[in-house]
DRENPA-3360 file (N, C-alpha, C; in nm, 2 decimals, always signed):
BEGIN
1 = XXXXXXXX = +12.64/+11.13/+10.51/+12.56/+11.21/+10.48/+12.49/+11.35/+10.53 ~ +12.51/+11.46/+10.45/+12.49/+11.57/+10.53/+12.35/+11.61/+10.50 ~ +12.26/+11.54/+10.43/+12.13/+11.59/+10.39/+12.06/+11.45/+10.43 ~ +11.91/+11.48/+10.46/+11.85/+11.35/+10.46/+11.82/+11.26/+10.33 ~ +11.78/+11.14/+10.34/+11.75/+11.06/+10.19/+11.58/+11.06/+10.25 ~ +11.51/+11.12/+10.15/+11.35/+11.11/+10.22/+11.26/+11.05/+10.08 ~ +11.15/+11.01/+10.13/+11.08/+10.91/+10.03/+11.00/+11.03/+9.94 ~ +11.00/+11.06/+9.79/+10.96/+11.13/+9.72/+10.84/+11.11/+9.72;
9 = XXXXXXXX = +10.76/+11.01/+9.75/+10.60/+10.99/+9.79/+10.59/+11.03/+9.86 ~ +10.60/+11.03/+9.99/+10.54/+11.12/+10.12/+10.62/+11.22/+10.11 ~ +10.70/+11.28/+10.06/+10.74/+11.39/+10.05/+10.83/+11.48/+10.22 ~ +10.83/+11.33/+10.28/+10.87/+11.35/+10.40/+11.02/+11.42/+10.41 ~ +11.03/+11.53/+10.50/+11.18/+11.63/+10.52/+11.20/+11.65/+10.65 ~ +11.30/+11.56/+10.71/+11.34/+11.61/+10.87/+11.48/+11.62/+10.86 ~ +11.53/+11.75/+10.94/+11.65/+11.76/+10.92/+11.74/+11.66/+11.01 ~ +11.86/+11.60/+10.95/+11.96/+11.53/+11.03/+12.04/+11.57/+11.07;
17 = XXXXXXXX = +12.11/+11.50/+11.22/+12.21/+11.54/+11.21/+12.35/+11.48/+11.15 ~ +12.47/+11.56/+11.17/+12.57/+11.52/+11.08/+12.63/+11.40/+11.13 ~ +12.74/+11.34/+11.08/+12.80/+11.23/+11.13/+12.91/+11.25/+11.24 ~ +12.91/+11.16/+11.36/+13.04/+11.17/+11.45/+13.16/+11.21/+11.36 ~ +13.19/+11.31/+11.49/+13.34/+11.36/+11.43/+13.34/+11.42/+11.27 ~ +13.28/+11.49/+11.25/+13.25/+11.55/+11.08/+13.19/+11.54/+10.99 ~ +13.24/+11.64/+10.90/+13.18/+11.56/+10.79/+13.23/+11.49/+10.64 ~ +13.16/+11.45/+10.57/+13.22/+11.33/+10.53/+13.31/+11.41/+10.41;
25 = XXXXXXXX = +13.39/+11.33/+10.37/+13.50/+11.39/+10.25/+13.40/+11.44/+10.17 ~ +13.47/+11.56/+10.10/+13.43/+11.57/+9.97/+13.45/+11.51/+9.88 ~ +13.37/+11.46/+9.81/+13.37/+11.39/+9.65/+13.38/+11.50/+9.55 ~ +13.40/+11.43/+9.41/+13.47/+11.54/+9.34/+13.33/+11.53/+9.25 ~ +13.33/+11.60/+9.09/+13.18/+11.62/+9.05/+13.18/+11.49/+8.99 ~ +13.24/+11.41/+8.96/+13.21/+11.31/+8.87/+13.14/+11.22/+8.97 ~ +13.01/+11.16/+8.93/+12.94/+11.08/+9.02/+13.00/+10.93/+9.08 ~ +12.98/+10.87/+9.19/+12.99/+10.79/+9.24/+12.96/+10.65/+9.16;
33 = XXXXXXXX = +13.05/+10.55/+9.16/+13.00/+10.44/+9.09/+12.90/+10.36/+9.15 ~ +12.80/+10.29/+9.08/+12.66/+10.24/+9.13/+12.74/+10.10/+9.20 ~ +12.71/+10.07/+9.36/+12.72/+9.94/+9.39/+12.64/+9.80/+9.30 ~ +12.55/+9.84/+9.24/+12.49/+9.76/+9.15/+12.58/+9.70/+9.03 ~ +12.70/+9.79/+8.98/+12.80/+9.78/+8.90/+12.89/+9.69/+8.98 ~ +12.91/+9.67/+9.08/+13.01/+9.58/+9.11/+12.95/+9.44/+9.16 ~ +12.82/+9.43/+9.17/+12.77/+9.30/+9.18/+12.77/+9.24/+9.02 ~ +12.73/+9.35/+8.93/+12.73/+9.29/+8.81/+12.88/+9.26/+8.78;
41 = XXXXXXXX = +12.99/+9.30/+8.79/+13.13/+9.29/+8.73/+13.17/+9.13/+8.77 ~ +13.09/+9.08/+8.91/+13.14/+9.01/+8.98/+13.06/+8.88/+8.95 ~ +12.98/+8.88/+8.89/+12.85/+8.77/+8.83/+12.90/+8.73/+8.71 ~ +12.85/+8.58/+8.68/+12.90/+8.54/+8.58/+12.85/+8.57/+8.46 ~ +12.85/+8.58/+8.31/+12.79/+8.66/+8.22/+12.64/+8.58/+8.25 ~ +12.56/+8.62/+8.20/+12.39/+8.59/+8.17/+12.40/+8.46/+8.07 ~ +12.36/+8.36/+8.07/+12.31/+8.28/+7.99/+12.20/+8.29/+7.89 ~ +12.21/+8.31/+7.77/+12.04/+8.32/+7.63/+11.95/+8.25/+7.74;
49 = XXXXXXXX = +11.83/+8.33/+7.73/+11.70/+8.25/+7.80/+11.67/+8.16/+7.69 ~ +11.63/+8.04/+7.74/+11.59/+7.92/+7.66/+11.45/+7.95/+7.59 ~ +11.38/+8.02/+7.62/+11.26/+8.02/+7.56/+11.26/+8.17/+7.46 ~ +11.39/+8.20/+7.43/+11.40/+8.33/+7.32/+11.35/+8.42/+7.39 ~ +11.32/+8.45/+7.52/+11.35/+8.62/+7.57/+11.42/+8.67/+7.58 ~ +11.45/+8.83/+7.56/+11.58/+8.87/+7.57/+11.65/+8.86/+7.74 ~ +11.78/+8.85/+7.72/+11.83/+8.85/+7.86/+11.89/+9.01/+7.89 ~ +11.94/+9.00/+8.04/+12.02/+9.14/+8.04/+12.08/+9.19/+7.96;
57 = XXXXXXXX = +12.11/+9.30/+7.97/+12.21/+9.39/+7.86/+12.35/+9.34/+7.98 ~ +12.46/+9.36/+7.86/+12.56/+9.38/+7.94/+12.57/+9.47/+8.05 ~ +12.62/+9.43/+8.21/+12.68/+9.51/+8.28/+12.56/+9.52/+8.39 ~ +12.45/+9.46/+8.36/+12.35/+9.46/+8.46/+12.33/+9.31/+8.52 ~ +12.35/+9.33/+8.62/+12.28/+9.22/+8.72/+12.20/+9.08/+8.70 ~ +12.22/+8.98/+8.70/+12.12/+8.86/+8.68/+11.99/+8.86/+8.71 ~ +11.87/+8.83/+8.63/+11.74/+8.87/+8.64/+11.69/+8.76/+8.78 ~ +11.75/+8.66/+8.83/+11.73/+8.59/+8.92/+11.78/+8.65/+9.05;
65 = XXXXXXXX = +11.85/+8.77/+9.05/+11.90/+8.81/+9.20/+11.79/+8.87/+9.27 ~ +11.74/+8.78/+9.40/+11.63/+8.86/+9.43/+11.67/+8.98/+9.55 ~ +11.59/+9.06/+9.55/+11.58/+9.18/+9.61/+11.44/+9.23/+9.66 ~ +11.45/+9.32/+9.79/+11.33/+9.33/+9.85/+11.34/+9.53/+9.83 ~ +11.24/+9.56/+9.75/+11.21/+9.72/+9.69/+11.12/+9.78/+9.75 ~ +11.14/+9.89/+9.88/+11.01/+9.97/+9.87/+10.91/+9.99/+9.81 ~ +10.79/+9.98/+9.81/+10.69/+9.99/+9.72/+10.56/+9.95/+9.77 ~ +10.45/+9.98/+9.71/+10.33/+9.95/+9.80/+10.22/+9.94/+9.67;
73 = XXXXXXXX = +10.09/+9.89/+9.70/+10.00/+9.88/+9.56/+9.91/+10.01/+9.55 ~ +9.86/+10.06/+9.45/+9.78/+10.13/+9.44/+9.68/+10.07/+9.36 ~ +9.56/+10.16/+9.30/+9.47/+10.14/+9.20/+9.38/+10.26/+9.19 ~ +9.39/+10.25/+9.03/+9.25/+10.35/+8.99/+9.15/+10.29/+8.94 ~ +9.03/+10.37/+8.94/+8.93/+10.38/+8.90/+8.97/+10.33/+8.75 ~ +8.85/+10.23/+8.70/+8.86/+10.17/+8.56/+8.76/+10.06/+8.52 ~ +8.76/+10.04/+8.42/+8.65/+9.94/+8.35/+8.69/+9.80/+8.36 ~ +8.63/+9.72/+8.42/+8.65/+9.56/+8.43/+8.66/+9.47/+8.29;
81 = XXXXXXXX = +8.67/+9.39/+8.25/+8.67/+9.29/+8.16/+8.54/+9.26/+8.11 ~ +8.43/+9.30/+8.20/+8.29/+9.25/+8.19/+8.21/+9.41/+8.18 ~ +8.29/+9.54/+8.15/+8.24/+9.63/+8.10/+8.23/+9.75/+8.21 ~ +8.24/+9.67/+8.36/+8.14/+9.73/+8.45/+8.29/+9.81/+8.54 ~ +8.24/+9.91/+8.61/+8.32/+10.00/+8.69/+8.42/+9.89/+8.75 ~ +8.51/+9.93/+8.80/+8.64/+9.83/+8.84/+8.76/+9.89/+8.93 ~ +8.83/+9.86/+8.98/+8.95/+9.91/+9.05/+9.06/+9.83/+9.02 ~ +9.13/+9.91/+8.93/+9.26/+9.86/+8.87/+9.41/+9.87/+8.92;
89 = XXXXXXXX = +9.42/+9.76/+9.00/+9.54/+9.77/+9.08/+9.68/+9.75/+9.00 ~ +9.79/+9.81/+9.06/+9.93/+9.79/+9.04/+10.03/+9.87/+9.13 ~ +10.14/+9.84/+9.14/+10.24/+9.86/+9.24/+10.34/+9.97/+9.23 ~ +10.32/+10.06/+9.28/+10.44/+10.19/+9.29/+10.51/+10.16/+9.36 ~ +10.62/+10.17/+9.29/+10.79/+10.15/+9.35/+10.85/+10.29/+9.42 ~ +10.86/+10.32/+9.56/+10.91/+10.42/+9.59/+11.06/+10.47/+9.55 ~ +11.02/+10.61/+9.50/+11.15/+10.68/+9.47/+11.18/+10.75/+9.60 ~ +11.34/+10.77/+9.60/+11.40/+10.87/+9.69/+11.49/+10.97/+9.65;
97 = XXXXXXXX = +11.47/+11.10/+9.72/+11.55/+11.20/+9.68/+11.68/+11.21/+9.79 ~ +11.79/+11.15/+9.70/+11.93/+11.16/+9.78/+12.00/+11.29/+9.77 ~ +12.09/+11.33/+9.90/+12.13/+11.42/+9.90/+12.25/+11.47/+9.76 ~ +12.32/+11.35/+9.69/+12.41/+11.39/+9.62/+12.41/+11.31/+9.50 ~ +12.27/+11.19/+9.46/+12.27/+11.13/+9.36/+12.13/+11.17/+9.27 ~ +12.06/+11.25/+9.38/+11.91/+11.31/+9.28/+11.85/+11.19/+9.34 ~ +11.76/+11.15/+9.24/+11.65/+11.05/+9.27/+11.71/+10.93/+9.24 ~ +11.66/+10.82/+9.32/+11.73/+10.70/+9.36/+11.63/+10.58/+9.37;
105 = XXXXXXXX = +11.64/+10.46/+9.36/+11.55/+10.38/+9.41/+11.63/+10.27/+9.51 ~ +11.58/+10.22/+9.63/+11.67/+10.15/+9.70/+11.63/+10.00/+9.67 ~ +11.70/+9.95/+9.69/+11.70/+9.77/+9.66/+11.78/+9.69/+9.84 ~ +11.72/+9.64/+9.87/+11.81/+9.55/+9.97/+11.75/+9.38/+9.96 ~ +11.89/+9.31/+9.99/+11.92/+9.21/+9.98/+11.83/+9.07/+10.08 ~ +11.79/+9.16/+10.18/+11.67/+9.10/+10.28/+11.61/+9.19/+10.32 ~ +11.48/+9.13/+10.39/+11.37/+9.17/+10.46/+11.41/+9.26/+10.55 ~ +11.51/+9.21/+10.67/+11.58/+9.24/+10.79/+11.68/+9.37/+10.75;
113 = XXXXXXXX = +11.71/+9.38/+10.65/+11.81/+9.49/+10.58/+11.71/+9.58/+10.55 ~ +11.59/+9.55/+10.49/+11.52/+9.67/+10.46/+11.44/+9.73/+10.56 ~ +11.38/+9.68/+10.66/+11.36/+9.73/+10.79/+11.44/+9.78/+10.89 ~ +11.55/+9.75/+10.89/+11.65/+9.82/+10.96/+11.70/+9.96/+10.91 ~ +11.69/+9.95/+10.78/+11.68/+10.10/+10.73/+11.60/+10.20/+10.69 ~ +11.47/+10.14/+10.70/+11.32/+10.23/+10.67/+11.25/+10.21/+10.76 ~ +11.28/+10.14/+10.86/+11.19/+10.04/+10.94/+11.06/+9.95/+10.91 ~ +11.01/+9.91/+11.03/+10.94/+9.80/+11.01/+10.83/+9.80/+10.94;
121 = XXXXXXXX = +10.74/+9.92/+10.92/+10.65/+9.95/+10.87/+10.62/+9.98/+10.72 ~ +10.76/+9.99/+10.66/+10.80/+10.01/+10.53/+10.73/+9.93/+10.42 ~ +10.62/+9.96/+10.37/+10.59/+9.82/+10.26/+10.68/+9.79/+10.15 ~ +10.69/+9.67/+10.11/+10.78/+9.65/+10.00/+10.73/+9.53/+9.91 ~ +10.79/+9.50/+9.84/+10.77/+9.38/+9.73/+10.91/+9.31/+9.71 ~ +10.87/+9.17/+9.67/+11.02/+9.12/+9.66/+11.01/+9.11/+9.49 ~ +11.13/+9.13/+9.42/+11.17/+9.15/+9.29/+11.29/+9.07/+9.28 ~ +11.36/+9.09/+9.11/+11.44/+9.09/+9.07/+11.55/+9.17/+9.04;
129 = XXXXXXXX = +11.67/+9.20/+9.08/+11.74/+9.32/+9.05/+11.76/+9.34/+8.95 ~ +11.78/+9.28/+8.81/+11.77/+9.30/+8.72/+11.66/+9.36/+8.63 ~ +11.55/+9.34/+8.63/+11.45/+9.40/+8.54/+11.44/+9.56/+8.64 ~ +11.45/+9.55/+8.78/+11.46/+9.69/+8.88/+11.57/+9.75/+8.80 ~ +11.68/+9.71/+8.77/+11.82/+9.84/+8.73/+11.79/+9.85/+8.59 ~ +11.73/+9.79/+8.51/+11.72/+9.81/+8.38/+11.60/+9.90/+8.39 ~ +11.47/+9.92/+8.43/+11.37/+10.00/+8.47/+11.37/+10.09/+8.46 ~ +11.45/+10.11/+8.61/+11.51/+10.23/+8.69/+11.60/+10.30/+8.57;
137 = XXXXXXXX = +11.72/+10.22/+8.51/+11.80/+10.29/+8.45/+11.74/+10.37/+8.30 ~ +11.66/+10.30/+8.25/+11.57/+10.38/+8.18/+11.49/+10.51/+8.20 ~ +11.49/+10.53/+8.31/+11.42/+10.64/+8.37/+11.51/+10.77/+8.43 ~ +11.63/+10.69/+8.41/+11.74/+10.82/+8.49/+11.75/+10.75/+8.59 ~ +11.71/+10.68/+8.69/+11.71/+10.66/+8.78/+11.82/+10.54/+8.82 ~ +11.93/+10.60/+8.97/+12.01/+10.50/+8.99/+11.96/+10.43/+9.11 ~ +12.00/+10.26/+9.09/+11.95/+10.21/+9.22/+12.06/+10.17/+9.34 ~ +12.06/+10.19/+9.46/+12.13/+10.17/+9.55/+12.12/+10.04/+9.61;
145 = XXXXXXXX = +12.19/+9.96/+9.65/+12.20/+9.83/+9.69/+12.26/+9.81/+9.82 ~ +12.15/+9.78/+9.93/+12.17/+9.75/+10.05/+12.24/+9.94/+10.11 ~ +12.16/+10.02/+10.07/+12.23/+10.17/+10.12/+12.20/+10.19/+10.28 ~ +12.30/+10.29/+10.31/+12.34/+10.29/+10.44/+12.25/+10.44/+10.48 ~ +12.16/+10.43/+10.56/+12.05/+10.54/+10.55/+12.07/+10.59/+10.69 ~ +12.09/+10.72/+10.74/+12.11/+10.82/+10.86/+11.99/+10.80/+10.91 ~ +11.98/+10.72/+11.07/+11.89/+10.71/+11.15/+11.79/+10.83/+11.14 ~ +11.65/+10.80/+11.18/+11.55/+10.93/+11.16/+11.42/+10.86/+11.17;
153 = XXXXXXXX = +11.34/+10.92/+11.18/+11.19/+10.90/+11.18/+11.19/+10.82/+11.04 ~ +11.12/+10.70/+11.05/+11.07/+10.61/+10.93/+11.00/+10.69/+10.86 ~ +10.98/+10.67/+10.70/+10.87/+10.72/+10.61/+10.72/+10.72/+10.67 ~ +10.72/+10.56/+10.69/+10.58/+10.50/+10.69/+10.56/+10.46/+10.86 ~ +10.47/+10.44/+10.88/+10.45/+10.41/+11.04/+10.30/+10.33/+11.08 ~ +10.33/+10.25/+11.13/+10.18/+10.16/+11.15/+10.06/+10.23/+11.12 ~ +10.06/+10.34/+11.15/+9.92/+10.42/+11.12/+9.90/+10.46/+10.98 ~ +9.99/+10.45/+10.88/+10.01/+10.48/+10.75/+10.00/+10.36/+10.68;
161 = XXXXXXXX = +10.00/+10.26/+10.75/+9.99/+10.11/+10.68/+9.84/+10.10/+10.70 ~ +9.75/+10.10/+10.81/+9.66/+10.09/+10.81/+9.55/+10.19/+10.74 ~ +9.62/+10.30/+10.71/+9.54/+10.37/+10.64/+9.54/+10.30/+10.46 ~ +9.65/+10.27/+10.43/+9.68/+10.22/+10.31/+9.58/+10.09/+10.27 ~ +9.59/+10.02/+10.41/+9.51/+9.91/+10.43/+9.34/+9.94/+10.36 ~ +9.30/+10.02/+10.45/+9.15/+10.08/+10.44/+9.18/+10.11/+10.25 ~ +9.20/+10.19/+10.22/+9.23/+10.25/+10.08/+9.21/+10.10/+9.98 ~ +9.33/+9.99/+9.99/+9.34/+9.91/+9.93/+9.21/+9.83/+9.89;
169 = XX = +9.15/+9.83/+10.04/+9.03/+9.74/+10.05/+8.89/+9.79/+9.97 ~ +8.91/+9.93/+9.92/+8.80/+10.01/+9.87/+8.75/+9.95/+9.76;
% end
C-alpha cells in the first residue's frame, strides 16, 4: 500500500513508508474482488432457516462464520421503559479509509489476527460474517477479511481504552 489505512472514527492519519523494493503493481480501474466472495464461493449453499427466518442472499458467506470486528460500545441519553432518563447502549462498528477501496470494514478470523493488524488495545466484538457482509453491502461498504495492514501506530492505545471505559461507566 502506498497510503495508510486509517480509522474513520478517530481520523488517524500518519504517513506510511512504502513497501521494500518499490511500489505495488498498478491495478486497473476495475475494483479488486473481495476476499469475502472467495469464501462464499467455496462454502456450501446455505440451508433455509428452520424457523422461517430469511437466510443469506446467494454469494453471502454463511451466517455462522465467526469473525472479530473492530467495534466498541457507545451510548446516548434517552428515556428508559420506566419513563426516567437513561443511557441507551449500542455498538459502533469501526469503518476505515482504504487508499484504493474507499470506506471499508475489517473482519478477522481470530482475535490474534485482529491484534496483530490493529494492535493489542483495539476494541472488538465477535459476530457472524454473513450478517456483517449484508449490512455493510447495504451501506456500500466492502468488508475485508483478514486484511494485511502496513505497520504503524495503532489507532487505539491503552489510554484510549481507559477513556472509553470511563465514558461507558457513566
